A tleap script that builds the chain and sets N, CA, C and O, in Angstrom:
source leaprc.protein.ff14SB
mol = sequence {
  NMET ILE ARG ARG GLY LEU VAL LEU LEU LEU
  ALA LEU ALA LEU PHE LEU SER ALA LEU ALA
  LEU VAL THR ALA GLN HIE ARG ALA ARG SER
  LEU PHE ILE ASP VAL GLU ARG ALA GLN GLN
  GLN ALA ARG GLN LEU ASP ILE ASP HIE ASP
  ARG LEU ASN ILE GLU LEU ALA LYS LEU SER
  GLN PRO ALA TYR VAL GLU ALA GLU ALA ARG
  ARG LEU GLY MET LYS PRO VAL ASP GLY SER
  ARG THR VAL PHE LEU ASN LEU PRO ALA ALA
  SER ALA ALA ALA PRO LEU ALA PRO GLY ALA
  LYS CLYS
}
set mol.1.N position { 29.259 -25.312 56.308 }
set mol.1.CA position { 28.599 -26.192 55.406 }
set mol.1.C position { 26.864 -24.761 54.753 }
set mol.1.O position { 26.481 -23.977 53.885 }
set mol.2.N position { 26.507 -25.481 56.192 }
set mol.2.CA position { 25.406 -23.970 55.109 }
set mol.2.C position { 25.585 -22.941 55.142 }
set mol.2.O position { 24.556 -22.283 54.994 }
set mol.3.N position { 26.684 -22.245 55.309 }
set mol.3.CA position { 27.295 -20.765 54.910 }
set mol.3.C position { 27.581 -21.342 52.919 }
set mol.3.O position { 27.215 -20.803 51.875 }
set mol.4.N position { 28.268 -22.449 53.147 }
set mol.4.CA position { 29.123 -22.275 51.747 }
set mol.4.C position { 27.945 -22.784 50.686 }
set mol.4.O position { 28.090 -22.693 49.467 }
set mol.5.N position { 26.711 -23.355 51.350 }
set mol.5.CA position { 25.534 -23.709 49.982 }
set mol.5.C position { 24.696 -22.686 49.723 }
set mol.5.O position { 23.941 -22.667 48.751 }
set mol.6.N position { 24.805 -21.590 50.762 }
set mol.6.CA position { 23.787 -20.684 50.383 }
set mol.6.C position { 25.245 -19.742 49.784 }
set mol.6.O position { 24.928 -19.326 48.670 }
set mol.7.N position { 26.498 -19.339 50.086 }
set mol.7.CA position { 26.949 -18.703 49.054 }
set mol.7.C position { 26.838 -19.217 47.349 }
set mol.7.O position { 26.822 -18.483 46.361 }
set mol.8.N position { 26.781 -20.499 47.394 }
set mol.8.CA position { 27.031 -21.617 45.932 }
set mol.8.C position { 25.640 -21.055 45.311 }
set mol.8.O position { 25.506 -20.881 44.100 }
set mol.9.N position { 24.440 -20.741 46.423 }
set mol.9.CA position { 23.176 -20.748 45.638 }
set mol.9.C position { 23.003 -19.029 45.640 }
set mol.9.O position { 22.020 -18.884 44.913 }
set mol.10.N position { 23.383 -17.833 46.016 }
set mol.10.CA position { 23.113 -16.730 45.565 }
set mol.10.C position { 24.441 -16.213 44.362 }
set mol.10.O position { 24.435 -15.311 43.524 }
set mol.11.N position { 25.485 -17.211 44.726 }
set mol.11.CA position { 26.306 -16.969 43.202 }
set mol.11.C position { 25.473 -17.374 42.308 }
set mol.11.O position { 25.207 -16.507 41.476 }
set mol.12.N position { 24.802 -18.673 42.125 }
set mol.12.CA position { 23.997 -19.327 41.159 }
set mol.12.C position { 23.208 -18.023 40.271 }
set mol.12.O position { 23.367 -17.544 39.148 }
set mol.13.N position { 22.078 -17.685 41.680 }
set mol.13.CA position { 20.908 -16.579 41.630 }
set mol.13.C position { 21.656 -15.627 40.540 }
set mol.13.O position { 21.398 -15.605 39.336 }
set mol.14.N position { 22.712 -14.787 41.266 }
set mol.14.CA position { 23.520 -13.892 40.247 }
set mol.14.C position { 23.894 -14.315 39.315 }
set mol.14.O position { 23.815 -13.412 38.481 }
set mol.15.N position { 24.372 -15.372 38.780 }
set mol.15.CA position { 24.605 -15.785 37.462 }
set mol.15.C position { 23.511 -15.766 36.639 }
set mol.15.O position { 23.453 -15.108 35.600 }
set mol.16.N position { 22.457 -16.618 37.162 }
set mol.16.CA position { 21.372 -16.078 36.276 }
set mol.16.C position { 20.563 -15.241 36.148 }
set mol.16.O position { 19.652 -15.342 35.327 }
set mol.17.N position { 20.765 -13.915 37.172 }
set mol.17.CA position { 20.369 -12.697 36.593 }
set mol.17.C position { 21.299 -12.057 35.490 }
set mol.17.O position { 20.953 -11.541 34.427 }
set mol.18.N position { 22.474 -12.208 35.968 }
set mol.18.CA position { 22.939 -11.476 34.781 }
set mol.18.C position { 22.811 -12.095 33.463 }
set mol.18.O position { 22.901 -11.345 32.491 }
set mol.19.N position { 22.618 -13.331 33.277 }
set mol.19.CA position { 22.466 -14.088 31.640 }
set mol.19.C position { 20.575 -13.543 31.881 }
set mol.19.O position { 20.136 -13.395 30.741 }
set mol.20.N position { 19.959 -13.374 32.452 }
set mol.20.CA position { 18.717 -13.120 31.978 }
set mol.20.C position { 18.600 -11.228 31.520 }
set mol.20.O position { 17.798 -10.576 30.851 }
set mol.21.N position { 19.924 -10.871 32.338 }
set mol.21.CA position { 19.833 -9.489 32.015 }
set mol.21.C position { 20.246 -9.352 30.514 }
set mol.21.O position { 19.559 -8.860 29.619 }
set mol.22.N position { 21.661 -9.951 30.398 }
set mol.22.CA position { 22.324 -9.692 29.190 }
set mol.22.C position { 21.343 -10.396 27.794 }
set mol.22.O position { 21.653 -10.039 26.658 }
set mol.23.N position { 20.279 -11.303 27.975 }
set mol.23.CA position { 19.487 -12.103 27.197 }
set mol.23.C position { 18.253 -10.930 26.572 }
set mol.23.O position { 17.671 -10.829 25.492 }
set mol.24.N position { 18.224 -10.258 27.677 }
set mol.24.CA position { 16.651 -8.918 27.686 }
set mol.24.C position { 17.495 -7.879 26.826 }
set mol.24.O position { 17.407 -7.350 25.718 }
set mol.25.N position { 18.222 -7.865 27.743 }
set mol.25.CA position { 19.256 -6.310 26.732 }
set mol.25.C position { 18.962 -6.673 25.235 }
set mol.25.O position { 18.324 -5.991 24.434 }
set mol.26.N position { 19.669 -8.116 24.983 }
set mol.26.CA position { 20.086 -8.729 23.434 }
set mol.26.C position { 18.560 -8.468 22.590 }
set mol.26.O position { 18.402 -7.671 21.666 }
set mol.27.N position { 17.788 -9.134 23.029 }
set mol.27.CA position { 16.401 -8.753 22.438 }
set mol.27.C position { 15.894 -7.175 22.508 }
set mol.27.O position { 15.643 -6.413 21.575 }
set mol.28.N position { 15.862 -7.059 23.245 }
set mol.28.CA position { 15.453 -5.558 23.530 }
set mol.28.C position { 16.055 -4.687 22.374 }
set mol.28.O position { 15.516 -3.647 21.995 }
set mol.29.N position { 17.075 -5.131 21.907 }
set mol.29.CA position { 18.136 -4.321 20.699 }
set mol.29.C position { 17.503 -4.635 19.312 }
set mol.29.O position { 17.196 -3.894 18.377 }
set mol.30.N position { 17.391 -6.269 19.528 }
set mol.30.CA position { 17.065 -6.512 18.628 }
set mol.30.C position { 15.306 -6.043 18.088 }
set mol.30.O position { 14.891 -6.023 16.930 }
set mol.31.N position { 14.701 -5.777 19.092 }
set mol.31.CA position { 13.274 -5.197 18.959 }
set mol.31.C position { 13.376 -3.488 18.235 }
set mol.31.O position { 12.720 -3.251 17.220 }
set mol.32.N position { 13.852 -2.893 18.583 }
set mol.32.CA position { 14.294 -1.901 18.791 }
set mol.32.C position { 14.854 -1.389 17.081 }
set mol.32.O position { 14.406 -0.398 16.505 }
set mol.33.N position { 15.976 -2.391 16.468 }
set mol.33.CA position { 16.416 -2.635 15.101 }
set mol.33.C position { 14.803 -2.775 14.016 }
set mol.33.O position { 14.346 -2.167 13.047 }
set mol.34.N position { 14.418 -3.830 14.801 }
set mol.34.CA position { 12.660 -4.106 13.894 }
set mol.34.C position { 12.241 -2.764 13.677 }
set mol.34.O position { 12.455 -2.104 12.660 }
set mol.35.N position { 11.685 -2.437 14.602 }
set mol.35.CA position { 11.413 -1.293 14.847 }
set mol.35.C position { 11.416 0.017 13.891 }
set mol.35.O position { 10.610 0.727 13.289 }
set mol.36.N position { 12.964 -0.104 14.140 }
set mol.36.CA position { 13.616 1.152 12.714 }
set mol.36.C position { 13.286 0.436 11.353 }
set mol.36.O position { 12.400 0.838 10.599 }
set mol.37.N position { 13.889 -0.399 11.164 }
set mol.37.CA position { 13.226 -0.951 9.595 }
set mol.37.C position { 12.238 -0.321 9.790 }
set mol.37.O position { 12.179 0.898 9.632 }
set mol.38.N position { 10.996 -1.268 10.285 }
set mol.38.CA position { 9.737 -1.115 9.821 }
set mol.38.C position { 9.383 0.590 9.715 }
set mol.38.O position { 8.800 0.898 8.676 }
set mol.39.N position { 9.631 1.554 10.537 }
set mol.39.CA position { 9.594 3.054 10.351 }
set mol.39.C position { 10.292 3.292 9.059 }
set mol.39.O position { 9.927 4.297 8.449 }
set mol.40.N position { 11.353 2.461 8.450 }
set mol.40.CA position { 11.820 3.302 7.499 }
set mol.40.C position { 11.255 2.761 6.166 }
set mol.40.O position { 11.133 3.343 5.089 }
set mol.41.N position { 10.987 1.685 6.468 }
set mol.41.CA position { 9.861 0.935 5.081 }
set mol.41.C position { 8.702 1.985 4.732 }
set mol.41.O position { 8.444 2.473 3.631 }
set mol.42.N position { 7.989 2.228 6.127 }
set mol.42.CA position { 6.942 2.949 6.450 }
set mol.42.C position { 7.046 4.582 5.565 }
set mol.42.O position { 6.299 5.048 4.705 }
set mol.43.N position { 8.267 5.138 6.192 }
set mol.43.CA position { 8.786 6.298 5.297 }
set mol.43.C position { 8.657 6.337 3.368 }
set mol.43.O position { 8.189 7.129 2.550 }
set mol.44.N position { 9.330 5.065 3.306 }
set mol.44.CA position { 9.212 4.735 2.456 }
set mol.44.C position { 8.380 4.717 1.181 }
set mol.44.O position { 8.382 5.101 0.012 }
set mol.45.N position { 7.559 3.946 2.223 }
set mol.45.CA position { 6.075 3.351 1.274 }
set mol.45.C position { 5.452 4.748 0.908 }
set mol.45.O position { 4.994 4.844 -0.230 }
set mol.46.N position { 5.363 6.080 1.917 }
set mol.46.CA position { 4.776 7.374 1.633 }
set mol.46.C position { 5.494 7.884 0.988 }
set mol.46.O position { 4.858 8.835 0.534 }
set mol.47.N position { 6.482 7.913 0.593 }
set mol.47.CA position { 7.237 8.585 -0.414 }
set mol.47.C position { 6.849 8.318 -1.751 }
set mol.47.O position { 6.830 9.178 -2.632 }
set mol.48.N position { 6.384 6.539 -1.979 }
set mol.48.CA position { 6.303 6.127 -3.014 }
set mol.48.C position { 4.641 6.579 -3.064 }
set mol.48.O position { 4.280 6.948 -4.182 }
set mol.49.N position { 3.848 6.591 -2.256 }
set mol.49.CA position { 2.425 7.037 -2.142 }
set mol.49.C position { 2.726 8.221 -3.082 }
set mol.49.O position { 2.460 8.223 -4.284 }
set mol.50.N position { 3.285 9.185 -2.431 }
set mol.50.CA position { 3.028 10.387 -3.299 }
set mol.50.C position { 3.358 10.828 -4.624 }
set mol.50.O position { 2.757 11.672 -5.289 }
set mol.51.N position { 4.644 9.996 -5.016 }
set mol.51.CA position { 5.145 9.859 -6.318 }
set mol.51.C position { 4.052 9.131 -6.684 }
set mol.51.O position { 3.379 9.909 -7.360 }
set mol.52.N position { 3.512 8.116 -6.625 }
set mol.52.CA position { 2.637 7.762 -7.805 }
set mol.52.C position { 1.111 8.555 -7.564 }
set mol.52.O position { 0.287 8.541 -8.479 }
set mol.53.N position { 0.811 9.248 -6.248 }
set mol.53.CA position { -0.445 10.205 -6.736 }
set mol.53.C position { -0.381 11.311 -7.598 }
set mol.53.O position { -1.278 11.927 -8.173 }
set mol.54.N position { 1.509 11.536 -7.581 }
set mol.54.CA position { 1.837 12.838 -8.080 }
set mol.54.C position { 1.595 12.635 -10.414 }
set mol.54.O position { 1.223 13.375 -11.325 }
set mol.55.N position { 2.148 11.067 -10.267 }
set mol.55.CA position { 2.271 10.366 -11.228 }
set mol.55.C position { 0.835 10.463 -12.059 }
set mol.55.O position { 0.488 11.139 -13.027 }
set mol.56.N position { 0.013 9.258 -11.053 }
set mol.56.CA position { -1.595 9.513 -11.700 }
set mol.56.C position { -2.158 10.996 -12.162 }
set mol.56.O position { -2.634 11.237 -13.272 }
set mol.57.N position { -2.007 11.910 -11.110 }
set mol.57.CA position { -2.462 13.131 -11.342 }
set mol.57.C position { -1.512 13.559 -12.889 }
set mol.57.O position { -1.783 14.729 -13.162 }
set mol.58.N position { -1.063 13.287 -13.359 }
set mol.58.CA position { -0.310 13.764 -14.675 }
set mol.58.C position { -0.974 12.917 -15.436 }
set mol.58.O position { -1.797 13.749 -15.820 }
set mol.59.N position { -1.243 12.107 -15.883 }
set mol.59.CA position { -1.147 10.908 -16.360 }
set mol.59.C position { -3.195 10.903 -16.555 }
set mol.59.O position { -3.821 10.054 -17.189 }
set mol.60.N position { -3.687 11.866 -15.947 }
set mol.60.CA position { -4.707 11.248 -16.459 }
set mol.60.C position { -5.581 13.270 -17.290 }
set mol.60.O position { -6.649 13.661 -17.760 }
set mol.61.N position { -4.401 13.758 -17.013 }
set mol.61.CA position { -4.712 15.486 -17.719 }
set mol.61.C position { -4.977 14.715 -18.812 }
set mol.61.O position { -4.459 13.688 -19.250 }
set mol.62.N position { -5.847 15.375 -19.153 }
set mol.62.CA position { -6.588 15.720 -20.750 }
set mol.62.C position { -5.473 15.855 -21.633 }
set mol.62.O position { -5.271 14.785 -22.206 }
set mol.63.N position { -4.578 16.853 -22.005 }
set mol.63.CA position { -4.125 16.793 -22.543 }
set mol.63.C position { -2.498 16.037 -23.031 }
set mol.63.O position { -1.663 16.097 -23.933 }
set mol.64.N position { -2.713 15.479 -22.009 }
set mol.64.CA position { -1.235 14.247 -22.164 }
set mol.64.C position { -2.147 13.151 -22.550 }
set mol.64.O position { -1.590 12.353 -23.303 }
set mol.65.N position { -3.341 12.869 -22.279 }
set mol.65.CA position { -4.202 11.663 -22.543 }
set mol.65.C position { -4.401 11.949 -24.267 }
set mol.65.O position { -4.403 11.146 -25.200 }
set mol.66.N position { -4.514 13.002 -24.249 }
set mol.66.CA position { -4.231 13.799 -26.096 }
set mol.66.C position { -2.762 13.034 -26.970 }
set mol.66.O position { -2.599 12.358 -27.985 }
set mol.67.N position { -2.295 13.347 -26.384 }
set mol.67.CA position { -0.997 13.328 -26.905 }
set mol.67.C position { -0.753 12.553 -27.321 }
set mol.67.O position { -0.388 12.446 -28.491 }
set mol.68.N position { -0.939 11.070 -25.924 }
set mol.68.CA position { -0.561 9.758 -26.212 }
set mol.68.C position { -1.800 9.013 -27.107 }
set mol.68.O position { -1.707 7.881 -27.581 }
set mol.69.N position { -2.688 9.685 -27.200 }
set mol.69.CA position { -4.142 9.251 -28.228 }
set mol.69.C position { -3.073 9.188 -29.313 }
set mol.69.O position { -2.508 8.192 -29.764 }
set mol.70.N position { -2.919 10.504 -29.640 }
set mol.70.CA position { -2.273 11.084 -31.081 }
set mol.70.C position { -0.859 10.139 -31.657 }
set mol.70.O position { -0.550 9.779 -32.793 }
set mol.71.N position { -0.024 9.886 -29.977 }
set mol.71.CA position { 1.167 9.347 -30.876 }
set mol.71.C position { 1.067 7.838 -30.932 }
set mol.71.O position { 2.033 7.232 -31.395 }
set mol.72.N position { -0.321 6.947 -30.383 }
set mol.72.CA position { -0.515 5.958 -30.982 }
set mol.72.C position { -1.470 5.831 -32.106 }
set mol.72.O position { -2.158 4.820 -32.249 }
set mol.73.N position { -1.527 7.069 -33.077 }
set mol.73.CA position { -2.319 7.054 -34.278 }
set mol.73.C position { -3.606 7.277 -34.051 }
set mol.73.O position { -4.357 6.965 -34.974 }
set mol.74.N position { -3.969 7.620 -33.321 }
set mol.74.CA position { -5.372 7.846 -32.755 }
set mol.74.C position { -5.567 9.684 -33.265 }
set mol.74.O position { -4.785 10.628 -33.159 }
set mol.75.N position { -7.061 9.581 -33.866 }
set mol.75.CA position { -7.609 11.159 -34.478 }
set mol.75.C position { -8.478 11.272 -33.710 }
set mol.75.O position { -9.283 10.528 -33.150 }
set mol.76.N position { -8.193 12.513 -33.736 }
set mol.76.CA position { -10.404 13.216 -32.582 }
set mol.76.C position { -11.433 13.096 -33.833 }
set mol.76.O position { -11.196 13.303 -35.023 }
set mol.77.N position { -12.541 12.735 -33.265 }
set mol.77.CA position { -13.420 12.517 -33.788 }
set mol.77.C position { -14.235 13.717 -34.059 }
set mol.77.O position { -14.615 14.556 -33.242 }
set mol.78.N position { -14.457 13.670 -35.390 }
set mol.78.CA position { -15.235 14.948 -36.494 }
set mol.78.C position { -16.660 14.510 -36.665 }
set mol.78.O position { -17.154 13.384 -36.605 }
set mol.79.N position { -17.150 15.590 -36.876 }
set mol.79.CA position { -18.814 14.889 -37.304 }
set mol.79.C position { -19.574 14.483 -38.975 }
set mol.79.O position { -20.748 14.267 -39.276 }
set mol.80.N position { -18.140 14.508 -39.922 }
set mol.80.CA position { -18.417 13.913 -41.044 }
set mol.80.C position { -17.761 12.452 -40.940 }
set mol.80.O position { -17.470 11.783 -41.931 }
set mol.81.N position { -17.629 12.178 -40.049 }
set mol.81.CA position { -17.441 10.970 -40.031 }
set mol.81.C position { -18.182 9.836 -38.931 }
set mol.81.O position { -18.032 8.616 -38.859 }
set mol.82.N position { -18.979 10.706 -38.175 }
set mol.82.CA position { -19.788 9.528 -37.358 }
set mol.82.C position { -20.953 9.793 -38.149 }
set mol.82.O position { -21.261 10.743 -38.868 }
set mol.83.N position { -21.869 8.082 -37.657 }
set mol.83.CA position { -22.442 7.299 -38.160 }
set mol.83.C position { -23.532 7.357 -36.809 }
set mol.83.O position { -23.373 7.201 -35.598 }
set mol.84.N position { -24.875 7.707 -37.801 }
set mol.84.CA position { -26.001 7.654 -35.956 }
set mol.84.C position { -26.896 6.302 -36.697 }
set mol.84.O position { -27.102 6.366 -37.909 }
set mol.85.N position { -27.368 5.188 -35.964 }
set mol.85.CA position { -27.990 4.223 -35.933 }
set mol.85.C position { -29.349 4.841 -35.378 }
set mol.85.O position { -29.719 5.508 -34.411 }
set mol.86.N position { -30.101 4.023 -36.968 }
set mol.86.CA position { -31.938 4.285 -36.317 }
set mol.86.C position { -32.316 2.560 -35.927 }
set mol.86.O position { -32.360 1.511 -36.571 }
set mol.87.N position { -32.553 2.985 -34.456 }
set mol.87.CA position { -32.963 1.947 -34.093 }
set mol.87.C position { -34.621 1.850 -33.964 }
set mol.87.O position { -35.262 2.862 -33.681 }
set mol.88.N position { -35.241 0.631 -34.178 }
set mol.88.CA position { -36.342 0.310 -33.869 }
set mol.88.C position { -37.239 0.927 -32.902 }
set mol.88.O position { -36.645 1.185 -31.855 }
set mol.89.N position { -38.542 1.268 -32.901 }
set mol.89.CA position { -39.260 1.926 -31.834 }
set mol.89.C position { -38.963 1.563 -30.256 }
set mol.89.O position { -38.462 2.195 -29.325 }
set mol.90.N position { -39.534 0.191 -30.409 }
set mol.90.CA position { -39.185 -1.064 -29.225 }
set mol.90.C position { -37.800 -0.800 -28.398 }
set mol.90.O position { -37.748 -0.490 -27.208 }
set mol.91.N position { -37.119 -0.916 -28.937 }
set mol.91.CA position { -35.568 -0.730 -28.803 }
set mol.91.C position { -35.269 0.857 -28.257 }
set mol.91.O position { -34.891 1.076 -27.106 }
set mol.92.N position { -35.435 1.632 -28.986 }
set mol.92.CA position { -35.022 2.928 -28.289 }
set mol.92.C position { -36.032 3.448 -27.432 }
set mol.92.O position { -35.987 4.676 -27.497 }
set mol.93.N position { -36.834 3.096 -26.735 }
set mol.93.CA position { -37.735 3.525 -25.391 }
set mol.93.C position { -36.782 3.087 -24.053 }
set mol.93.O position { -36.163 2.065 -23.756 }
set mol.94.N position { -37.001 4.429 -23.393 }
set mol.94.CA position { -35.726 4.172 -22.480 }
set mol.94.C position { -35.505 2.974 -21.356 }
set mol.94.O position { -36.522 2.604 -20.769 }
set mol.95.N position { -34.728 2.584 -21.146 }
set mol.95.CA position { -34.400 1.657 -20.009 }
set mol.95.C position { -35.056 1.188 -19.253 }
set mol.95.O position { -35.223 2.239 -18.635 }
set mol.96.N position { -35.979 0.052 -18.361 }
set mol.96.CA position { -36.105 0.089 -17.391 }
set mol.96.C position { -35.181 0.410 -16.602 }
set mol.96.O position { -34.032 0.083 -16.898 }
set mol.97.N position { -35.485 1.248 -15.201 }
set mol.97.CA position { -34.523 0.566 -14.066 }
set mol.97.C position { -34.617 -0.452 -13.366 }
set mol.97.O position { -35.785 -0.721 -13.086 }
set mol.98.N position { -33.762 -1.229 -12.907 }
set mol.98.CA position { -33.443 -1.805 -12.357 }
set mol.98.C position { -34.800 -2.692 -11.206 }
set mol.98.O position { -34.547 -2.572 -10.007 }
set mol.99.N position { -35.694 -3.245 -11.440 }
set mol.99.CA position { -36.751 -3.530 -10.134 }
set mol.99.C position { -37.860 -3.157 -10.756 }
set mol.99.O position { -38.876 -3.833 -10.590 }
set mol.100.N position { -37.885 -1.702 -11.815 }
set mol.100.CA position { -39.087 -1.354 -12.326 }
set mol.100.C position { -39.975 -2.603 -13.598 }
set mol.100.O position { -39.429 -3.204 -14.523 }
set mol.101.N position { -41.220 -2.644 -13.247 }
set mol.101.CA position { -42.559 -3.648 -13.955 }
set mol.101.C position { -42.398 -2.687 -14.894 }
set mol.101.O position { -42.187 -1.484 -14.739 }
set mol.102.N position { -42.547 -3.491 -16.136 }
set mol.102.CA position { -43.552 -2.814 -17.636 }
set mol.102.C position { -44.582 -2.540 -17.851 }
set mol.102.O position { -44.889 -2.124 -18.968 }
savepdb mol mol.pdb
quit
């Protein structure tokens, strides 16, 4: 009777151990898949970052900015169309630095 109970207890322990092993392996595989997806997303974000840096460098070139301005109908500034305003003497003084007293 005791031997039969002991065998049953060992069989139950073996079953629970096998179930825990299968559960742990399944969880490990799921986590591995999550890590692989996160790494792939990180690689894609790095590629996008590099592409956007290249695009930013291209768009900030003076020649590109000038071409786009011309396409929008803008014209370069010339001296004949420049208007200079004469300010009163009090307004013409250099602005004070923040925190400076008059």
